[in-house]
N, C-alpha and C positions, 0 to 999 in steps of 0.2 A: 505547800508543795510536799507530795510524798516521794518515796524513793524511785518509784516507776517515772514521774515527771522528770526528775533530776537525770535519770539514766537516758531517757528520750532526749533531753537537751543535750548531754554529753554525746550521744550517738549522732546527733545532728551536727554538732560541732565537728566531730571526728571525720563524719562524711565531707563536710565542707573543706576541711583541711586537706583530705586526701585528694579530693577533686581539683582543688586550687594546686597542690603539688604536681598532678599529672598535667594540668594545663601549662604550668610553667615549665616543667620537664619538656613536653611536647614543643613549646615556642623555642626553647633553648636548642633542641635538636634541630629544629627547622631552620633557625638562625645560623647554626654552626654550618649546616649543609649550603645554605646559601652563600655564606663567606667563603667556604672552602671552594664552591663552584666558581665564584667570582674570581678567586686567586688563581684557580686552575685556568680559567679562560684567559686570564691576563698574562700569566706567565708561560703556559704552555700550548694553549690552543692555536692551532693553525688558523689561517683566515676561513671564516665560514664554519668552523668546527664548534660544536657545542662542548660544555665541560665534560658531559658524559661520554662523548666521542673522543675527546683529548685523554680522559682517564682510561678507556679501553685501549687507545693506541699506546699509551705509556706502560700498560700491563702487558703489552704484547699480544693483545687479543686480535684476531682477524676481524676486519669490519664486515658487518652484516649488510648484505645486499638484498633488500626484499625486492622480489620481482613479480610482476603481473604476468599471469599465464592467459594467453587467449589462443583459441582455435577456431577455425571455420567449421570445424567437424562437429561443435555442439552449439546450441543455441546462444546467440550474443547475450550478454548481461542486458536486462532491461531496466536497470536503475544504476545508482551510483555504488556499484560494487564490481568485483572482477569475477570472471569464471573461476578462477583459483588464483592463490598465493604461493610463490616459492619463497619461504622464510630465508633462504640462504644458509639454514642450518640443518639441512638434510630432511625438513618437513614441508609437505605441500597440503595446503588446506583447499579442498574443492568446495565451492559453493553449492548450496541446495540446487539439485537438478531437476527441473520440471519435466515432464515427459514430452517435451516438444521435439519434434522431427526436424533437425536443422535444414533438411532439404525442403520441407513444405511449410514451416512454420506452424503446424498444426499438431494436435495430439494425435497419435494412432487410433485406427478404429478398434473397437473393442472396449475392455474394461480394465479393472486393476492390474491383471497380468500383462497386458500389453503396455499399460503405462508404467508398470514397474521395470519392464524389459527396456523401454525407451530411456527412462531415467538413468538406469545402470549403464546403458550403451553411451549416453551423454557423459556420464562421469568417466567411463573408459577413455573415451575420445580425448578428453582433457588431459588425462594421465599420460596417454600415449603421445601425446604432443610434446611431452618433456622426456620421453624415453622410459616411462614407468608403466605399469599395468595394475590391474586389480589385485594381483598377488602381494602388492606392496602395501595395500591399505590396512590400517591397523584400527580403524574405528569408523563406523557409519552411525548416522542419525537418519532413521525414516520417519517421515511425517505422513500420517494417513488421515484423510478426511473421513474415514469411518474406520474403527478398530475392528469391525466385523469383516474387514477385507484383509486382516492380518494373515490369516492360512493361505489364502490364495497370493497374496504379495510374496510371502515366505517361500512359497514352491518355487517361484520364478527366482527369487533372491538366491536360494541355494544352488541354482544352475551357474551363478556367476562367480561363486567363491569357493575355495577348498580349504581344508583344515591345514593349518590352524586358522580358523574363521576369525575375522575382524571382531573386535568388541563392538557391541551395537546397542543402541537405544532405538526404541520404536513407540512413538507417541502418536495419539489421536489429537487433531487440532480442529478447531471450529470450521475453518475454511482454508484452502490454499489458493494462491494466485491463479487466475484464469479458470477456477473451478476445477483445478487438477484433483485427481484421486490419491495422488502420491507425488512426494518431493524427497530426494535422497541426497545427502550431504556426506563428504568422506574426508578422512585425514589418512595421507600416505607418508611413507618414509622412503629415502632414496637408498 
């Protein structure tokens, strides 16, 4: 064996020791957290309350009530999701809105501009149902079936928002549900 072989062996031993230490430390922390949670639940939790809820209550934190937001003025959710969620902490997450006219159940006649307008009207209707409007939007994500439609989408999008404009991501995706050209989701603050 030469010096290089011995160094490689020591490096492997050191790596094994460090890896073992990290695994033991992680297990100890997880074990402590489980013991602490069990103790909190047994000593302080009210009936039906988790350890985390009991800890929050003991710290004087207000309980967070997550609420589903639903309105007939936007298309109903077509799967296991909500039109929007109010986090109970001053933030509302609006699910991606397809350009479905809630009155007809169909896409509007036309192309990307008409679909963009309808998607934003749907998002606006959801926010209005809880007393908010698009001026409270801090982030949007625009999903486009074709990035070539970006300029036309942006032209309509600009009609719905004023400075300071929300942060935004715009991405092209392979396909959107029901063959839509656009889908828009947003996050708003109360």
